[in-house]
C-alpha positions in Angstrom: 20.7 -3.4 -8.8 20.1 -7.0 -8.4 17.2 -9.5 -8.5 13.8 -7.9 -8.2 15.0 -4.4 -8.8 16.6 -5.4 -12.1 13.5 -7.3 -13.2 11.3 -4.3 -12.3 13.6 -1.8 -14.1 13.5 -4.0 -17.2 9.7 -4.2 -17.2 9.5 -0.4 -16.9 12.0 0.0 -19.8 10.0 -2.4 -21.9 6.8 -0.6 -21.2 5.1 -3.4 -19.4 4.9 -1.5 -16.1 4.2 2.2 -16.1 5.3 4.1 -13.1 2.8 6.7 -12.0 2.6 9.7 -9.7 0.3 9.0 -6.7 -2.6 11.4 -7.0 -4.9 10.3 -4.3 -4.8 12.5 -1.1 -6.1 11.4 2.3 -6.7 13.4 5.4 -6.2 11.5 8.6 -8.9 11.4 11.2 -9.0 10.5 14.9 -10.3 7.0 14.2 -7.8 6.0 11.4 -5.4 4.0 13.6 -5.6 0.2 13.8 -6.1 0.1 17.5 -9.3 1.6 18.8 -7.7 4.4 20.9 -9.7 7.3 19.7 -6.5 9.4 19.2 -4.3 9.9 16.2 -1.3 12.2 16.4 -1.7 12.8 12.6 -5.4 13.9 12.9 -6.0 16.6 10.4 -2.8 16.1 8.3 -3.3 15.5 4.6 -1.0 13.2 2.8 -0.6 12.8 -1.0 -0.2 9.3 -2.2 -1.9 6.2 -0.9 -1.5 2.5 -1.5 -4.0 1.1 -4.0 -2.7 -2.5 -3.6 -1.2 -4.6 -0.9 0.5 -7.9 -1.8 1.4 -10.8 0.4 3.6 -13.4 -1.3 2.4 -12.2 -4.6 -1.2 -12.3 -3.9 -3.5 -9.3 -3.4 -4.6 -8.8 0.2 -6.0 -5.3 0.1 -7.1 -3.5 -3.0 -8.9 -0.1 -3.2 -9.6 -0.3 0.5 -11.3 -3.8 0.4 -9.7 -6.7 2.4 -9.3 -9.7 0.0 -7.2 -11.8 2.3 -8.0 -14.7 4.5 -6.8 -15.4 8.0 -3.9 -17.7 8.5 -1.6 -16.3 5.8 1.6 -14.5 6.6 3.4 -14.4 9.9 4.8 -12.0 12.5 8.3 -10.7 11.8 
C-alpha cells in the first residue's frame, strides 16, 4: 500500500477511523435513474449498503441524500 491507503490503514489502526458494515438497504424503483427515462433494469432489486457521504476534492457534496454542492465544481473525466 502506498499514499492514501497507508494513511487510511494507519488511522484505522489508531482508532481514529472506525470501519463499519453498511446496514442501510434500498430497493430500486422505476424512477431511480438520473435520466428521466421511466425505466430501470434494477427495478425491484434490493441492495444492502448505500453511500452516506460523497466527497469532491475533500468537500462533502452529498450527505444523507441531501445535495450540498454548488455548480461549477469538478469536471468531466
